[in-house]
C-alpha positions in Angstrom: 164.2 90.0 -213.4 167.3 89.4 -211.6 171.2 90.1 -212.3 172.5 90.5 -215.6 176.2 91.1 -216.7 177.1 93.2 -219.6 180.5 92.5 -220.6 182.9 94.2 -223.1 185.5 91.9 -223.8 187.7 94.5 -225.2 188.1 96.6 -221.8 191.7 96.7 -220.6 193.1 95.7 -224.0 191.3 92.4 -224.0 191.8 91.6 -220.3 188.2 91.4 -219.6 187.5 88.9 -222.2 190.3 86.9 -221.0 188.9 87.1 -217.5 185.3 86.5 -218.2 185.1 82.7 -218.2 186.8 82.8 -214.5 184.6 85.5 -213.5 181.3 83.7 -214.5 182.4 80.5 -212.6 183.1 82.3 -209.4 179.8 84.1 -209.7 178.0 80.8 -210.2 180.1 79.3 -207.2 179.0 82.3 -205.0 175.2 81.2 -206.0 174.4 84.3 -207.8 171.7 83.6 -210.5 172.7 85.7 -213.5 172.5 86.4 -217.3 175.7 87.5 -219.2 175.6 89.7 -222.5 178.7 90.1 -224.4 179.1 93.1 -226.5 180.4 93.0 -230.0 180.4 96.4 -231.1 180.2 100.2 -229.8 177.0 101.5 -228.4 175.5 97.6 -227.9 176.0 97.9 -224.1 173.5 101.0 -224.0 171.0 99.4 -226.0 171.1 96.3 -223.9 171.0 98.1 -220.7 168.0 100.1 -221.9 166.2 97.1 -222.9 167.0 95.1 -219.9 165.8 98.0 -217.8 162.7 98.0 -219.5 162.3 94.4 -219.0 162.6 95.0 -215.3 166.0 93.8 -214.7 166.8 94.3 -210.8 170.6 95.0 -211.4 172.6 95.2 -214.4 176.6 94.7 -213.7 179.0 96.3 -216.2 182.1 94.2 -216.7 184.8 96.5 -218.5 185.9 100.1 -217.8 184.7 103.6 -217.4 183.8 103.5 -221.1 181.7 100.4 -220.6 180.1 102.0 -217.5 179.5 105.0 -219.3 177.4 103.1 -222.0 175.6 101.1 -219.5 174.7 104.1 -217.0 173.2 105.9 -220.1 171.2 103.0 -220.9 169.9 102.7 -217.4 169.5 106.4 -216.6 165.9 106.9 -215.8 165.1 103.8 -214.9 164.8 101.6 -211.4 167.5 99.4 -212.5 170.6 99.5 -210.5 174.1 99.6 -211.8 176.9 97.4 -210.4 180.4 97.5 -211.2 183.0 94.5 -212.2 186.2 96.5 -212.9 188.4 95.1 -215.8 189.1 98.1 -217.8 192.1 100.7 -217.9 191.0 103.3 -215.6 188.4 101.7 -213.4 187.7 105.1 -211.6 184.1 104.4 -210.6 185.3 101.2 -209.1 187.6 103.2 -206.8 184.8 105.6 -205.8 182.5 102.5 -204.8 185.2 100.8 -203.2 184.9 97.5 -205.7 188.3 97.8 -207.0 188.9 94.3 -207.2 186.8 91.3 -208.4 186.6 89.9 -204.9 184.9 93.2 -203.8 182.5 93.4 -206.8 181.2 89.9 -206.2 180.9 90.9 -202.5 179.1 93.8 -203.3 176.5 91.9 -205.7 176.2 89.4 -202.6 175.7 91.7 -199.6 175.7 95.2 -200.9 172.9 97.9 -201.0 171.5 100.5 -203.3 172.5 103.9 -203.4 171.0 106.8 -205.3 173.9 109.0 -206.8 174.0 112.2 -208.9 175.0 112.1 -212.6 176.1 114.7 -215.0 174.2 115.6 -218.2 176.6 116.4 -221.3 174.5 117.4 -224.2 172.5 114.2 -224.9 174.4 112.0 -222.6 174.9 111.4 -218.7 178.3 110.8 -217.3 179.1 109.5 -213.7 182.7 110.4 -213.0 184.0 113.4 -214.7 183.7 115.6 -218.1 185.7 118.3 -219.3 187.9 119.7 -222.2 191.4 120.7 -222.9 194.6 119.0 -222.2 193.0 116.1 -220.1 190.7 115.3 -223.2 193.5 115.2 -225.5 195.2 112.8 -223.2 192.1 110.5 -223.2 192.3 110.4 -227.1 196.0 108.9 -226.6 195.1 106.5 -224.2 192.3 105.3 -226.0 194.7 104.7 -229.0 197.4 103.2 -226.8 197.9 99.4 -227.9 200.5 97.9 -225.3 200.1 99.9 -221.9 197.2 100.2 -219.7 196.2 101.6 -216.4 197.8 104.6 -214.9 201.2 103.7 -216.8 199.2 104.4 -220.2 197.9 107.8 -218.8 201.2 109.0 -217.7 202.6 108.1 -221.0 199.9 110.0 -222.6 200.6 113.2 -220.4 204.0 113.6 -221.4 203.4 112.8 -225.1 200.7 115.4 -225.4 202.7 118.1 -223.5 205.1 118.4 -226.0 202.7 120.1 -228.4 199.6 121.0 -226.4 198.7 124.9 -226.4 196.7 126.4 -223.7 193.9 128.9 -224.9 191.4 131.7 -224.1 188.2 130.3 -222.7 184.8 131.5 -221.4 183.8 129.3 -218.3 180.1 130.3 -217.2 179.2 128.6 -214.0 175.7 128.9 -212.8 175.2 132.1 -215.1 178.4 133.8 -214.2 181.1 134.2 -216.7 184.9 134.0 -216.3 187.3 134.6 -218.9 190.6 132.6 -218.6 193.6 131.3 -220.4 193.5 127.5 -219.5 195.1 124.4 -220.0 192.1 122.2 -218.9 188.6 122.6 -217.2 187.4 119.4 -215.5 183.9 118.9 -214.5 183.7 116.4 -211.7 180.9 114.7 -210.4 183.2 112.0 -208.7 186.8 112.3 -207.4 188.8 111.0 -209.9 189.6 109.8 -213.6 192.4 108.7 -215.7 193.3 105.7 -213.8 193.2 107.4 -210.2 194.1 111.1 -210.9 192.4 112.9 -207.9 191.2 116.1 -210.0 188.4 117.0 -207.6 189.3 115.4 -204.3 186.4 116.9 -202.2 183.7 115.9 -204.8 180.8 113.7 -203.9 178.2 112.3 -206.0 175.6 112.9 -203.6 175.6 116.7 -202.9 174.0 117.8 -206.1 176.9 119.7 -207.3 180.0 119.7 -209.8 183.4 120.1 -208.4 185.2 122.0 -211.3 189.0 122.3 -211.6 190.4 124.8 -213.8 194.1 124.8 -214.6 195.5 128.1 -215.9 198.0 128.3 -218.6 201.5 127.1 -217.1 204.9 126.2 -218.6 205.7 122.7 -219.6 208.2 122.4 -217.2 205.9 123.6 -214.1 203.1 121.3 -215.4 205.4 118.5 -215.5 206.7 119.2 -212.0 203.2 119.6 -210.6 201.5 116.9 -212.4 202.2 114.1 -209.9 200.4 115.9 -207.1 196.8 115.3 -208.8 197.4 111.7 -207.7 197.1 112.7 -204.4 194.8 115.5 -204.7 197.2 118.0 -203.4 197.2 120.1 -206.9 194.2 122.3 -205.6 196.6 124.3 -203.7 199.0 125.2 -206.6 198.7 128.8 -207.5 197.6 128.3 -211.0 194.6 125.9 -210.2 191.0 127.3 -209.3 188.3 125.0 -207.9 184.8 125.9 -208.2 181.4 124.1 -207.3 178.2 124.7 -209.2 175.3 123.1 -210.7 175.7 124.1 -214.3 178.8 125.1 -216.5 179.2 126.1 -220.1 182.6 125.9 -221.7 183.4 127.7 -224.9 186.9 127.9 -226.3 188.6 130.1 -228.7 189.3 127.2 -231.0 187.2 124.1 -230.6 188.4 121.5 -228.2 187.6 117.7 -227.8 185.1 117.1 -224.8 185.7 114.2 -222.5 183.1 112.2 -220.5 184.0 109.2 -218.6 186.9 108.7 -220.7 185.2 108.9 -224.1 185.4 111.7 -226.3 181.6 112.7 -227.0 182.2 115.9 -229.2 183.6 119.5 -229.4 183.4 122.7 -227.3 181.2 124.6 -226.8 179.9 122.2 -224.3 177.2 122.3 -221.5 177.3 120.4 -218.5 174.3 120.2 -215.8 174.0 118.0 -212.8 171.2 115.6 -212.3 170.7 115.0 -208.6 169.8 111.3 -207.3 169.3 110.2 -210.9 170.9 106.6 -210.7 170.9 103.6 -208.2 174.3 101.8 -207.9 175.4 98.9 -205.9 177.7 99.7 -203.4 179.6 97.6 -200.5 177.5 96.8 -197.3 179.1 98.0 -193.8 182.7 96.7 -193.3 182.8 93.6 -191.3 179.2 92.5 -192.4 179.0 88.9 -192.7 178.7 87.6 -196.5 175.8 86.1 -198.0 178.0 84.7 -200.7 179.3 81.1 -200.7 183.1 80.8 -200.2 184.7 81.6 -203.4 187.4 83.7 -201.9 
């Protein structure tokens, strides 16, 4: 029972590990009873989350980035255990969506937050909470994951321009709820939530509660035009560009002329062809309470 933390000390280029002792002290001073589990290898967060949910844990809080959240969410999928987020990663996009972008906000959510049931996406044998897809954005994710020095938005921006030098669009078949479309594309993003890549609002109208994906397809465009238009994604205004197509669907399938890597919550999970399906109301998350609500935490802020 109770609250369990699953912390990935490698998240955020090691930032999570450095911050962990101070975080645990703040949680204790806030009067929060918890157990902490620190991962030591890939896949361990998923295993622990599944085990804790089977043991009746009420809340499992992921301390890390979207990759850590991805693992924990996969472990909790199908259970009654709620996912909480304490952001300490590179992108922290689910934290943005849930309005827990800071450690303070995350602690307050644990103290006074409420459960909220959200949709998730299924990509083959795993689920994702934010965004999946393929093409240029997946190539960028590979570069970001290998980055040793930068973190957050600067890491993504650098990776965009590095990959732009050699990336080539290609012919794809995009099937949405059984209807095929032939395109020459730069990327296809299948969004359950609004943003990925450290705040890029690829699907600004997406909702995690409507039972639908928002799908962003970027058609073939010159490097110069892509570079000019790219900053618009941070405001979500790229959707009006003539080479951008936005769709909504419950299921999506992407087949590419040559295999492209497939991205899910910032992690590379395979190659095209890829199939995605929405799973409505499939995961409990802890979201902040109403603005101005009196905190139940001790004064640690």
